[in-house]
VMD Tcl script that draws the C-alpha trace (Angstrom):
set ca {
  {0.26 -49.08 10.99}
  {3.81 -47.87 10.24}
  {3.30 -48.59 6.54}
  {0.04 -46.63 6.54}
  {1.76 -43.74 8.32}
  {4.48 -43.52 5.67}
  {1.95 -43.83 2.86}
  {-0.17 -41.07 4.40}
  {2.83 -38.73 4.57}
  {3.70 -39.62 0.99}
  {0.15 -38.70 -0.05}
  {0.41 -35.31 1.66}
  {3.73 -34.58 -0.02}
  {2.36 -35.80 -3.36}
  {-0.62 -33.44 -3.11}
  {1.70 -30.49 -2.53}
  {4.03 -31.65 -5.30}
  {1.10 -31.78 -7.70}
  {0.12 -28.24 -6.73}
  {3.69 -27.09 -7.28}
  {3.88 -28.73 -10.72}
  {0.64 -27.37 -12.17}
  {2.48 -24.59 -14.03}
  {3.69 -27.37 -16.35}
  {0.10 -27.59 -17.61}
  {0.48 -24.12 -19.14}
  {3.11 -24.60 -21.84}
  {3.89 -21.92 -24.40}
  {4.09 -23.22 -27.97}
  {7.74 -23.13 -29.08}
  {9.16 -20.82 -31.73}
  {9.35 -22.56 -35.08}
  {12.89 -23.45 -36.11}
  {12.34 -22.09 -39.61}
  {9.97 -19.70 -41.33}
  {6.85 -21.25 -42.88}
  {5.61 -19.79 -46.13}
  {2.58 -17.66 -45.36}
  {3.08 -18.15 -41.61}
  {3.97 -15.69 -38.88}
  {7.74 -15.11 -38.82}
  {8.76 -14.37 -35.23}
  {12.35 -13.47 -36.07}
  {11.27 -10.98 -38.70}
  {8.70 -9.47 -36.33}
  {11.25 -9.18 -33.48}
  {13.84 -7.56 -35.76}
  {11.26 -5.04 -36.92}
  {10.37 -4.23 -33.31}
  {14.05 -3.79 -32.47}
  {14.39 -1.18 -35.21}
  {11.28 0.65 -34.01}
  {12.33 0.79 -30.35}
  {15.84 1.94 -31.28}
  {17.69 2.86 -28.09}
  {14.84 1.44 -25.98}
  {14.12 4.67 -24.13}
  {10.74 5.00 -22.43}
  {8.43 6.74 -24.88}
  {5.25 7.97 -23.19}
  {2.58 9.73 -25.18}
  {3.43 13.12 -26.72}
  {7.13 12.93 -25.88}
  {10.17 13.42 -28.10}
  {11.00 9.75 -27.63}
  {7.56 8.73 -28.90}
  {7.97 11.04 -31.89}
  {11.06 9.01 -32.80}
  {9.24 5.71 -32.29}
  {6.37 6.90 -34.46}
  {8.77 7.96 -37.21}
  {10.39 4.52 -37.24}
  {6.97 2.84 -37.14}
  {5.85 4.79 -40.20}
  {9.10 3.86 -41.95}
  {8.46 0.16 -41.29}
  {4.93 0.43 -42.67}
  {6.29 2.09 -45.79}
  {8.91 -0.64 -46.13}
  {6.18 -3.29 -46.02}
  {4.45 -1.50 -48.87}
  {1.59 0.13 -46.98}
  {0.55 3.78 -47.04}
  {0.23 4.88 -43.43}
  {-1.91 7.81 -42.32}
  {-1.11 9.84 -39.19}
  {-4.12 11.41 -37.47}
  {-3.23 14.24 -35.09}
  {-5.78 15.09 -32.38}
  {-5.75 16.54 -28.89}
  {-8.21 14.21 -27.20}
  {-9.56 13.24 -23.79}
  {-11.09 10.08 -22.40}
  {-12.75 9.05 -19.17}
  {-11.92 6.07 -16.99}
  {-15.04 3.91 -17.04}
  {-14.70 2.89 -13.38}
  {-12.93 5.91 -11.84}
  {-13.48 9.63 -11.37}
  {-10.78 10.58 -13.87}
  {-10.54 12.21 -17.27}
  {-7.18 12.15 -19.06}
  {-6.08 14.20 -22.08}
  {-3.11 14.12 -24.45}
  {-2.10 14.78 -28.01}
  {-2.71 11.47 -29.76}
  {-1.20 10.76 -33.15}
  {-2.75 7.54 -34.32}
  {-0.97 5.72 -37.14}
  {-3.38 3.90 -39.47}
  {-2.94 1.61 -42.47}
  {-5.72 0.01 -44.50}
  {-5.73 -3.11 -46.67}
  {-8.43 -4.48 -48.94}
  {-11.31 -2.84 -50.79}
  {-12.16 0.82 -50.10}
  {-15.72 0.13 -48.94}
  {-17.57 -2.36 -46.77}
  {-17.66 -3.38 -43.13}
  {-14.12 -3.40 -41.77}
  {-12.05 -5.52 -39.39}
  {-9.86 -3.49 -37.01}
  {-6.56 -4.73 -35.55}
  {-5.38 -2.55 -32.67}
  {-2.22 -2.05 -30.59}
  {-0.69 1.01 -28.92}
  {2.82 2.32 -29.50}
  {3.24 4.59 -26.46}
  {4.91 3.17 -23.35}
  {4.61 3.69 -19.61}
  {6.90 6.47 -18.26}
  {9.50 4.08 -16.81}
  {9.42 1.38 -19.48}
  {10.84 0.72 -22.96}
  {7.57 -1.08 -23.67}
  {8.97 -4.06 -25.57}
  {6.05 -6.20 -24.41}
  {3.56 -3.48 -23.49}
  {2.80 -2.92 -26.23}
  {5.73 -3.54 -28.55}
  {4.58 -7.12 -28.93}
  {1.24 -5.87 -30.25}
  {2.95 -3.47 -32.66}
  {5.27 -6.22 -33.95}
  {2.32 -8.58 -34.34}
  {0.27 -6.12 -36.37}
  {3.19 -5.27 -38.66}
  {3.94 -8.91 -39.47}
  {0.25 -9.71 -40.04}
  {0.01 -6.66 -42.33}
  {2.99 -7.91 -44.33}
  {1.41 -11.32 -44.74}
  {-2.02 -9.98 -45.69}
  {-1.09 -7.12 -48.02}
  {-0.97 -9.15 -51.24}
  {-4.09 -11.23 -50.57}
  {-7.46 -10.66 -52.18}
  {-9.50 -9.51 -49.20}
  {-13.28 -9.61 -49.06}
  {-13.48 -6.49 -46.91}
  {-11.26 -3.73 -45.48}
  {-8.76 -4.58 -42.76}
  {-7.66 -1.55 -40.71}
  {-4.40 -1.59 -38.72}
  {-4.48 0.96 -35.88}
  {-1.33 1.83 -33.93}
  {-2.72 4.24 -31.35}
  {-1.06 6.69 -29.00}
  {-2.23 7.45 -25.48}
  {-3.42 4.05 -24.25}
  {-1.29 4.21 -21.11}
  {-2.92 7.48 -20.05}
  {-6.49 6.28 -20.21}
  {-7.21 4.78 -23.64}
  {-7.07 8.23 -25.26}
  {-5.95 6.98 -28.68}
  {-8.91 4.61 -28.82}
  {-11.27 7.49 -27.99}
  {-9.68 9.59 -30.73}
  {-10.17 6.78 -33.25}
  {-13.90 6.66 -32.54}
  {-14.09 10.16 -34.07}
  {-12.10 9.02 -37.12}
  {-14.16 8.51 -40.31}
  {-12.56 5.07 -40.71}
  {-14.22 3.89 -37.49}
  {-17.72 4.27 -38.96}
  {-17.50 1.06 -41.00}
  {-15.75 -1.12 -38.40}
  {-17.80 -4.07 -37.12}
  {-15.13 -6.17 -35.38}
  {-11.88 -5.59 -33.51}
  {-8.89 -7.66 -32.40}
  {-6.83 -6.05 -29.62}
  {-3.33 -7.13 -28.60}
  {-1.88 -6.23 -25.20}
  {0.57 -7.38 -22.52}
  {0.74 -7.35 -18.72}
  {4.00 -9.24 -18.55}
  {6.85 -10.38 -20.76}
  {6.26 -14.12 -21.07}
  {3.62 -16.84 -20.95}
  {0.93 -18.04 -23.33}
  {-1.18 -15.36 -24.97}
  {-4.65 -15.65 -23.45}
  {-7.89 -14.54 -25.06}
  {-9.38 -12.90 -21.97}
  {-12.21 -10.68 -23.19}
  {-14.97 -10.89 -25.77}
  {-17.87 -8.75 -26.81}
  {-21.27 -9.61 -25.34}
  {-23.11 -11.68 -26.38}
  {-20.06 -13.74 -27.25}
  {-21.44 -16.39 -29.62}
  {-19.95 -15.04 -32.86}
  {-16.61 -14.13 -31.27}
  {-16.16 -17.54 -29.62}
  {-17.15 -19.40 -32.78}
  {-14.58 -17.45 -34.80}
  {-11.92 -18.05 -32.14}
  {-12.65 -21.76 -31.90}
  {-12.65 -22.18 -35.67}
  {-9.41 -20.29 -36.25}
  {-6.93 -20.81 -33.41}
  {-4.84 -23.99 -33.09}
  {-3.37 -23.40 -29.61}
  {-6.08 -21.59 -27.65}
  {-5.83 -20.42 -24.05}
  {-9.21 -19.04 -23.01}
  {-12.26 -19.67 -20.85}
  {-15.70 -18.16 -20.40}
  {-15.05 -17.95 -16.66}
  {-12.07 -15.65 -17.30}
  {-13.99 -13.43 -19.71}
  {-16.98 -13.17 -17.37}
  {-14.86 -12.37 -14.32}
  {-12.79 -9.83 -16.28}
  {-15.94 -7.78 -16.85}
  {-16.29 -7.42 -13.08}
  {-12.77 -5.98 -12.63}
  {-11.86 -2.27 -12.71}
  {-9.22 -2.92 -15.39}
  {-9.58 -1.57 -18.90}
  {-7.97 -1.78 -22.33}
  {-8.79 -0.11 -25.63}
  {-11.61 -2.64 -26.00}
  {-13.30 -0.91 -23.04}
  {-13.66 2.23 -25.15}
  {-14.43 0.40 -28.40}
  {-17.24 -1.53 -26.69}
  {-19.46 1.55 -26.94}
  {-19.88 0.77 -30.65}
  {-21.08 -2.80 -30.11}
  {-18.35 -4.29 -32.31}
  {-17.49 -7.97 -32.17}
  {-14.34 -7.96 -30.02}
  {-11.61 -10.32 -28.89}
  {-8.82 -9.21 -26.55}
  {-5.45 -11.00 -26.25}
  {-2.57 -10.64 -23.77}
  {0.13 -12.54 -21.90}
  {0.65 -11.96 -18.17}
  {3.83 -13.86 -17.20}
  {6.34 -12.13 -14.87}
  {4.44 -8.97 -13.97}
  {7.53 -7.73 -12.07}
  {8.93 -6.40 -15.37}
  {5.65 -4.78 -16.45}
  {5.75 -0.94 -16.65}
  {9.41 -1.00 -15.63}
  {12.84 -0.77 -17.31}
  {12.78 -4.57 -17.30}
  {10.19 -4.64 -20.10}
  {12.92 -4.68 -22.72}
  {13.70 -6.60 -25.89}
  {16.10 -8.96 -24.16}
  {13.37 -10.05 -21.74}
  {10.53 -10.36 -24.27}
  {9.80 -14.06 -24.75}
  {9.94 -15.00 -28.44}
  {7.54 -17.87 -27.74}
  {4.91 -15.39 -26.58}
  {5.43 -13.31 -29.71}
  {5.05 -16.46 -31.84}
  {1.88 -17.44 -30.00}
  {0.35 -13.97 -30.31}
  {1.32 -13.76 -33.97}
  {-0.14 -17.15 -34.85}
  {-3.44 -16.26 -33.20}
  {-3.55 -12.79 -34.74}
  {-2.94 -14.16 -38.23}
  {-5.49 -16.95 -37.83}
  {-8.14 -14.59 -36.47}
  {-7.46 -12.00 -39.18}
  {-7.82 -14.62 -41.90}
  {-11.07 -15.83 -40.32}
  {-12.69 -12.44 -39.74}
  {-11.45 -10.96 -43.02}
  {-14.07 -13.21 -44.63}
  {-16.81 -11.73 -42.43}
  {-18.35 -12.10 -38.98}
  {-19.82 -15.56 -38.16}
  {-23.59 -15.87 -37.96}
  {-23.60 -17.42 -34.47}
  {-25.78 -15.68 -31.91}
  {-26.33 -15.83 -28.17}
  {-23.79 -16.67 -25.47}
  {-21.44 -19.64 -25.29}
  {-19.41 -21.19 -22.52}
  {-15.95 -22.44 -23.39}
  {-12.63 -23.62 -22.02}
  {-9.36 -24.74 -23.54}
  {-7.93 -28.15 -22.72}
  {-4.23 -27.72 -21.91}
  {-3.97 -25.15 -24.68}
  {-4.61 -27.80 -27.34}
  {-8.24 -27.30 -28.33}
  {-11.36 -25.44 -27.27}
  {-14.48 -27.05 -25.81}
  {-17.58 -24.91 -26.26}
  {-21.36 -25.10 -26.08}
  {-24.28 -22.71 -25.79}
  {-24.83 -21.20 -22.36}
  {-28.42 -22.50 -22.33}
  {-27.29 -26.09 -22.90}
  {-24.56 -25.71 -20.30}
  {-26.99 -24.41 -17.69}
  {-29.36 -27.32 -18.37}
  {-26.55 -29.88 -17.96}
  {-25.29 -28.14 -14.82}
  {-28.78 -28.09 -13.28}
  {-29.27 -31.79 -14.04}
  {-25.92 -32.62 -12.43}
  {-26.77 -30.58 -9.33}
  {-30.14 -32.31 -8.95}
  {-28.67 -35.79 -9.47}
  {-25.85 -35.26 -6.96}
  {-28.28 -33.75 -4.44}
  {-30.61 -36.78 -4.70}
  {-27.70 -39.19 -4.27}
  {-26.35 -37.20 -1.31}
  {-29.74 -37.44 0.41}
  {-29.98 -41.17 -0.31}
  {-26.53 -41.74 1.19}
  {-27.24 -39.45 4.15}
  {-24.45 -37.11 3.00}
  {-26.41 -33.90 3.25}
  {-25.46 -32.39 6.64}
  {-22.33 -33.35 8.61}
  {-20.32 -34.42 5.56}
  {-20.91 -31.28 3.43}
  {-20.48 -29.15 6.56}
  {-17.04 -30.70 7.01}
  {-16.17 -29.89 3.39}
  {-17.30 -26.27 3.79}
  {-15.35 -25.91 7.03}
  {-12.34 -27.40 5.26}
  {-12.54 -24.63 2.66}
  {-12.95 -21.93 5.31}
  {-10.10 -23.16 7.51}
  {-7.86 -23.71 4.50}
  {-8.32 -20.10 3.48}
  {-7.93 -18.86 7.06}
  {-4.64 -20.66 7.69}
  {-3.25 -19.57 4.32}
  {-4.16 -15.98 5.19}
  {-2.62 -16.34 8.65}
  {0.66 -17.64 7.27}
  {0.83 -14.81 4.75}
  {-0.08 -12.25 7.43}
  {2.62 -13.43 9.83}
  {5.26 -13.50 7.11}
  {4.24 -10.00 5.98}
  {4.71 -8.78 9.55}
  {8.13 -10.42 9.78}
  {9.23 -9.37 6.27}
  {7.44 -6.19 5.13}
  {7.30 -5.78 1.38}
  {6.80 -8.21 -1.47}
  {8.89 -10.96 0.11}
  {7.65 -13.47 -2.49}
  {8.74 -11.50 -5.56}
  {11.93 -13.40 -6.43}
  {10.48 -16.86 -5.81}
  {6.67 -16.77 -5.88}
  {6.61 -20.55 -6.22}
  {8.02 -20.92 -2.69}
  {5.36 -18.70 -1.14}
  {2.61 -20.41 -3.10}
  {3.83 -23.80 -1.87}
  {3.68 -22.51 1.71}
  {0.20 -21.11 1.09}
  {-1.01 -24.46 -0.23}
  {0.65 -26.36 2.62}
  {-1.16 -24.12 5.10}
  {-4.40 -24.59 3.20}
  {-3.96 -28.36 3.25}
  {-3.45 -28.28 7.02}
  {-6.57 -26.16 7.43}
  {-8.59 -28.54 5.27}
  {-7.39 -31.61 7.16}
  {-8.54 -30.35 10.56}
  {-12.32 -30.73 9.92}
  {-11.79 -33.67 7.57}
  {-9.99 -35.62 10.30}
  {-12.22 -34.46 13.19}
  {-15.77 -33.53 12.22}
  {-15.76 -35.98 9.30}
  {-13.97 -38.77 11.16}
  {-15.83 -42.04 10.76}
  {-17.86 -40.94 7.72}
  {-17.47 -43.42 4.87}
  {-15.54 -42.28 1.81}
  {-18.58 -42.80 -0.44}
  {-20.60 -40.32 1.62}
  {-17.76 -37.80 1.83}
  {-17.25 -38.11 -1.92}
  {-20.84 -37.14 -2.69}
  {-20.72 -34.41 -0.06}
  {-17.66 -32.94 -1.75}
  {-19.24 -32.92 -5.21}
  {-22.44 -31.48 -3.76}
  {-20.50 -28.57 -2.25}
  {-18.51 -28.28 -5.48}
  {-21.71 -27.82 -7.50}
  {-23.22 -25.42 -4.96}
  {-20.11 -23.27 -5.21}
  {-20.41 -23.43 -8.98}
  {-23.99 -22.21 -8.76}
  {-22.96 -19.33 -6.52}
  {-20.17 -18.31 -8.89}
  {-22.49 -18.63 -11.89}
  {-24.76 -15.99 -10.37}
  {-22.10 -13.37 -11.19}
  {-20.14 -15.20 -13.90}
  {-22.35 -17.72 -15.78}
  {-19.43 -18.81 -17.94}
  {-17.79 -20.35 -14.87}
  {-20.06 -23.42 -15.00}
  {-17.85 -24.90 -17.74}
  {-15.36 -25.76 -14.97}
  {-17.99 -27.46 -12.80}
  {-19.48 -30.00 -15.22}
  {-17.15 -32.79 -16.34}
  {-15.70 -34.08 -13.02}
  {-19.10 -34.61 -11.29}
  {-20.46 -36.11 -14.51}
  {-17.67 -38.72 -14.40}
  {-18.45 -39.47 -10.74}
  {-22.14 -39.92 -11.53}
  {-21.24 -42.31 -14.34}
  {-19.20 -44.34 -11.86}
  {-22.10 -44.43 -9.41}
  {-24.36 -45.68 -12.19}
  {-21.90 -48.41 -13.19}
  {-21.37 -49.57 -9.61}
  {-24.23 -52.06 -9.76}
  {-22.28 -53.98 -12.43}
  {-18.72 -53.17 -11.39}
  {-18.24 -52.70 -7.66}
  {-15.02 -50.73 -8.13}
  {-16.44 -48.55 -10.91}
  {-17.28 -45.66 -8.58}
  {-13.79 -45.60 -7.04}
  {-12.15 -45.69 -10.46}
  {-14.46 -42.97 -11.75}
  {-13.70 -40.82 -8.71}
  {-9.97 -41.06 -9.41}
  {-10.54 -40.19 -13.08}
  {-12.67 -37.22 -11.99}
  {-9.88 -36.14 -9.64}
  {-7.37 -36.27 -12.52}
  {-9.70 -34.25 -14.77}
  {-10.25 -31.77 -11.95}
  {-6.51 -31.31 -11.54}
  {-5.86 -30.93 -15.28}
  {-8.60 -28.34 -15.84}
  {-8.46 -26.46 -12.56}
  {-4.68 -26.78 -12.32}
  {-4.22 -25.02 -15.64}
  {-6.69 -22.34 -14.62}
  {-5.10 -21.90 -11.20}
  {-1.61 -21.54 -12.70}
  {-2.87 -18.60 -14.75}
  {-4.73 -17.09 -11.79}
  {-1.48 -17.17 -9.82}
  {0.16 -15.07 -12.53}
  {-2.67 -12.54 -12.38}
  {-2.35 -12.21 -8.61}
  {1.46 -12.23 -8.58}
  {1.56 -8.64 -7.20}
  {-0.09 -10.10 -4.09}
  {-1.39 -10.98 -1.66}
  {-0.53 -14.58 -2.36}
  {-3.07 -16.18 -0.03}
  {-6.01 -15.18 -2.28}
  {-5.49 -18.28 -4.44}
  {-5.88 -20.57 -1.40}
  {-9.66 -21.20 -1.74}
  {-9.27 -22.40 -5.33}
  {-6.26 -24.55 -4.51}
  {-8.00 -25.94 -1.44}
  {-11.02 -26.98 -3.48}
  {-8.74 -29.12 -5.65}
  {-6.77 -30.54 -2.72}
  {-9.87 -31.44 -0.70}
  {-11.00 -33.75 -3.51}
  {-7.70 -35.63 -3.21}
  {-7.85 -35.70 0.59}
  {-11.38 -37.13 0.48}
  {-10.25 -39.95 -1.81}
  {-7.29 -40.62 0.49}
  {-9.62 -40.60 3.51}
  {-9.42 -44.29 4.47}
  {-5.60 -44.26 4.35}
  {-5.41 -41.06 6.40}
  {-7.87 -42.55 8.89}
  {-5.72 -45.63 9.37}
  {-2.58 -43.54 9.77}
  {-4.10 -41.72 12.73}
  {-5.36 -38.19 13.23}
  {-2.38 -36.95 15.23}
  {0.23 -38.14 12.74}
  {-1.62 -36.67 9.76}
  {-2.21 -33.28 11.37}
  {1.29 -33.04 12.82}
  {2.78 -34.07 9.49}
  {0.74 -31.44 7.65}
  {1.70 -28.80 10.22}
  {5.40 -29.62 9.79}
  {5.05 -29.25 6.01}
  {3.34 -25.87 6.41}
  {5.89 -24.57 8.92}
  {8.76 -25.82 6.76}
  {7.26 -24.06 3.77}
  {7.07 -20.72 5.57}
  {10.55 -21.21 7.03}
  {11.96 -21.51 3.52}
  {10.04 -18.39 2.48}
  {11.48 -16.57 5.49}
  {15.09 -17.05 4.38}
  {14.68 -16.93 0.58}
  {15.78 -13.74 -1.21}
  {12.92 -11.31 -1.77}
  {14.28 -9.90 -5.04}
  {16.43 -11.08 -7.94}
  {17.84 -9.79 -11.21}
  {14.85 -11.10 -13.16}
  {12.30 -10.07 -10.51}
  {13.35 -6.76 -9.04}
  {11.91 -4.64 -6.26}
  {9.62 -1.76 -7.19}
  {11.60 1.32 -6.13}
  {11.21 4.84 -7.54}
  {12.55 8.10 -6.13}
  {10.70 11.42 -6.13}
  {11.41 15.01 -5.18}
  {8.16 16.59 -3.98}
  {7.51 20.26 -3.28}
  {4.37 20.90 -1.21}
  {2.11 23.97 -1.60}
  {3.79 25.58 1.44}
  {7.21 25.24 -0.21}
  {8.38 22.35 1.96}
  {10.46 19.90 -0.07}
  {10.83 16.16 0.52}
  {12.59 13.22 -0.96}
  {10.19 10.31 -1.30}
  {10.68 6.64 -2.11}
  {7.77 4.71 -3.56}
  {8.38 1.01 -3.02}
  {6.64 -2.11 -1.74}
  {6.68 -0.86 1.89}
  {9.89 -2.75 2.64}
  {12.32 -0.88 4.93}
  {14.94 1.15 3.10}
  {18.54 -0.14 3.14}
  {20.58 0.87 6.18}
  {22.21 4.23 5.56}
  {20.16 5.02 2.46}
  {20.24 8.74 1.74}
  {23.53 9.20 3.61}
  {21.97 8.47 6.97}
  {18.79 10.50 6.47}
  {15.86 9.77 8.78}
  {13.01 8.29 6.75}
  {9.38 8.12 7.83}
  {6.22 6.72 6.27}
  {3.73 9.45 5.37}
  {1.44 10.60 2.59}
  {2.51 13.70 0.67}
  {0.17 16.27 -0.90}
  {0.19 14.64 -4.35}
  {-1.34 11.32 -3.25}
  {-2.94 9.24 -0.51}
  {-0.44 6.37 -0.55}
  {2.16 6.44 2.19}
  {5.76 6.77 1.00}
  {9.16 6.78 2.67}
  {9.97 10.49 3.09}
  {12.73 12.72 4.41}
  {13.32 16.48 4.14}
  {15.01 17.64 0.94}
  {16.66 20.85 -0.26}
  {14.30 23.22 -2.03}
  {14.52 23.00 -5.81}
  {13.96 26.03 -8.01}
  {11.22 24.58 -10.17}
  {8.29 26.62 -11.40}
  {4.90 25.14 -10.57}
  {2.19 24.61 -13.14}
  {0.06 27.71 -13.54}
  {-3.63 27.64 -14.36}
  {-5.27 30.63 -16.03}
  {-9.06 30.99 -15.80}
  {-10.21 32.09 -19.25}
  {-13.87 32.29 -18.35}
  {-16.69 30.96 -16.24}
  {-20.35 30.81 -17.21}
  {-23.43 29.50 -15.49}
  {-25.54 26.87 -17.26}
  {-28.61 26.89 -15.04}
  {-27.59 25.01 -11.91}
  {-24.25 24.14 -13.51}
  {-21.07 26.10 -14.06}
  {-18.56 25.68 -16.89}
  {-15.02 26.92 -16.24}
  {-12.49 27.24 -19.07}
  {-8.83 26.95 -18.09}
  {-5.49 27.33 -19.85}
  {-2.58 25.27 -18.55}
  {1.00 26.50 -18.41}
  {3.02 23.43 -17.62}
  {6.36 25.25 -17.20}
  {8.32 22.12 -18.08}
  {6.06 19.53 -16.44}
  {5.26 16.53 -18.66}
  {2.16 15.65 -16.67}
  {-0.40 17.97 -15.10}
  {-3.14 16.78 -12.76}
  {-5.99 18.89 -11.43}
  {-7.66 17.30 -8.41}
  {-10.98 18.44 -7.00}
  {-12.46 17.18 -3.71}
  {-15.20 14.57 -3.78}
  {-17.85 17.11 -2.80}
  {-17.02 19.53 -5.63}
  {-19.57 17.83 -7.92}
  {-17.41 17.87 -11.03}
  {-19.52 16.25 -13.78}
  {-17.60 16.55 -17.05}
  {-14.20 17.65 -18.23}
  {-12.15 17.73 -21.39}
  {-11.66 19.76 -24.51}
  {-13.73 20.63 -27.56}
  {-15.12 17.46 -29.11}
  {-13.91 15.33 -26.20}
  {-15.93 16.37 -23.15}
  {-16.12 13.24 -21.00}
  {-18.14 12.33 -17.89}
  {-16.45 11.57 -14.59}
  {-17.39 8.28 -12.98}
  {-19.45 7.73 -9.87}
  {-18.01 6.99 -6.46}
  {-16.71 8.74 -3.39}
  {-13.15 9.51 -4.50}
  {-11.79 12.89 -5.44}
  {-11.97 13.97 -9.08}
  {-8.88 14.07 -11.32}
  {-8.42 15.80 -14.66}
  {-5.01 14.95 -16.13}
  {-3.05 16.15 -19.13}
  {0.10 14.39 -20.31}
  {2.75 15.48 -22.80}
  {4.32 18.60 -24.28}
  {1.04 19.80 -25.75}
  {-0.36 20.39 -22.28}
  {1.60 23.64 -22.24}
  {-1.09 26.05 -23.45}
  {-3.83 23.43 -23.58}
  {-7.35 24.71 -22.93}
  {-9.62 22.49 -20.82}
  {-13.22 22.91 -19.72}
  {-14.56 21.68 -16.37}
  {-18.31 21.50 -15.78}
  {-19.54 21.50 -12.16}
  {-23.07 20.64 -11.01}
  {-22.97 23.61 -8.65}
  {-22.31 27.33 -8.83}
  {-19.99 27.28 -5.81}
  {-16.24 27.90 -6.32}
  {-14.14 24.74 -6.22}
  {-10.65 24.27 -4.74}
  {-8.14 22.50 -6.99}
  {-4.86 20.80 -6.16}
  {-2.50 21.33 -9.10}
  {0.22 18.71 -9.54}
  {3.03 19.09 -12.05}
  {5.31 16.11 -12.70}
  {8.50 15.97 -14.76}
  {10.90 13.06 -15.31}
  {14.17 12.89 -13.41}
  {15.37 14.46 -10.18}
  {16.83 17.88 -9.36}
  {20.48 18.27 -8.28}
  {21.16 16.21 -5.19}
  {19.10 13.26 -6.34}
  {22.00 11.46 -7.99}
  {23.16 10.00 -4.68}
  {19.76 8.45 -4.01}
  {19.76 6.83 -7.43}
  {23.29 5.48 -6.94}
  {22.30 4.02 -3.57}
  {19.20 2.32 -4.90}
  {19.36 -1.40 -3.94}
  {21.00 -3.74 -6.42}
  {17.86 -5.58 -7.47}
  {15.51 -2.59 -7.54}
  {14.09 -0.41 -10.30}
  {11.19 1.97 -10.92}
  {7.86 0.35 -11.70}
  {4.54 1.99 -12.56}
  {5.99 5.43 -11.72}
  {9.35 6.73 -12.90}
  {11.93 8.67 -10.91}
  {10.35 12.12 -11.02}
  {10.07 15.64 -9.67}
  {6.68 16.79 -8.41}
  {5.50 20.31 -7.57}
  {2.12 20.77 -5.85}
  {0.14 24.00 -5.58}
  {-3.44 24.95 -4.73}
  {-5.91 27.30 -6.40}
  {-9.64 28.03 -6.31}
  {-11.77 28.43 -9.44}
}
mol new
graphics top color blue
foreach p $ca { graphics top sphere $p radius 0.5 }
foreach p [lrange $ca 0 end-1] q [lrange $ca 1 end] { graphics top cylinder $p $q radius 0.2 }
display resetview
């Protein structure tokens, strides 16, 4: 009994240790020690990027800093031996899944290799940065990749044109991509490779393809040596509100593949996205894939048709098959497991216990996260996400064990095993209803178990051995996937990964069922509870922020329409440091320029002119009304016009770039970013003849006098992220 008790506790610890070690399954290929002739040279690419970024100032679209970056980019293209073209357009684009239209002056830099005619391959990256970021990764890594690939391809005999597009305005709403669609060079494009970043490290994942994906996946599988990709990821990505330049390009029906790394999101869109932080291994991995894909698609688009399901195996090779074949195999597996479950009488209490295990695992993980959030407001996991994830999984394991050791007590392991794989396949079927590519993750482990069941008549232990092999395969495939999902959800909340982790852990707990049964229910549950409580206790005392993973913390000076001025801190909701703002009283409230609650305190009035909007004309178009406006930004670098949800704003933009506003119940926003907004003429089309109220928001970088103290007192491990330190003036008009 004592031996079984110790072994049971060892099993529980081993399960959590395995969950903690799964990030080792996602290894970035190392940087080559020396340059390979004809291969991607990471050191050369990084040096080129360093010259382009110069002093590493943030360089948002249509800013003086971006003018300097563009000048150095053009110089690097000339040095390579290309003849860059700069297209200059004031353009607007809509957000596909939001009620927003954004405009800016976009100067796209374009270089073309190969013959002058024929269907073209497009390589795309953007050279503007977020307002608070140097943009070494987002999207300096894409710029560096394209330049090095261009150098390697320029002397080759190409079968068709290869277009290198360095666009401006991606950060504001994919405006540079929209401008390119009006460029004559876009008319002959039939395929696009896009390179992005949502972090500064990690493997470069191919996360989006055109649909149907057959030709894109075939080209990717043929060309890339170290692939990280899955059809589940690409299918689920289509359901998200996120967008990249590929979102805009997709209107043309081009073959498309989208690449990005997502490691350490805490530096994304912040001053921490700098050259020192950019992982050379990620640059090498992106460059190798970009070169391989360019070489493959420069010969033409593959003939493959239809949809394929695919998954990488530990980043070493790609497994793929047609979706139709995959669905047939999946259906056969589901039928076979269902028949066996009925034969073994594992179709009610046993699968119910597995389902309850999943539900309770998720519930306890959520509860632990909820309690810790109440005790430590803010992103308490930011410095050490691995600690919080371990506590989440320990809570999930405890939740799973409760029904497994109560409701399922006394059920033989063979019945519980089939019940687990039956539930596993049912969950796969449910997920496949919205993301068919997900079935690739639900096929091999149950197939191995079925093989073991079939061999049992000759080898009595065959089923047990097969079940352990299936468990190992499940961990290798799902563990790699889960490690990447954790990176995607690193901004939080952390408990959302619990259902996926629980599904993996339950398989192990089912196989360990006889041992856990012998050890005793009380010991197992108490042991699991101690592990969960210990995990959260460690989280409770661990630092929330660190030098490499800093707190989001930006300072604003906001002037309301009534003239009232406020200091505001936009952070992760964590309390401000004691005495911050020289003892000012801070409260949580929403200010007129947004719905999100900020830390606010009264501020001295600043003499800053608001944005003015001149109505140039208004004309009725039947039941519609078109209003033409001229903006006077008066020093603001960003202007936003917000109309209430009931104003029925249909389209907005400028000549040649009138864009629709998305559906939904939110207010409408028409934004203009950059110096060229001063004097810009915009047209708003309403589906009503009634006058519409507008909230006019002017934003400029930096703070007025008096803000220096707040910046000096900013916590040690804190920096702006997503929004810069800025001055905002809000006014209201009616048009």
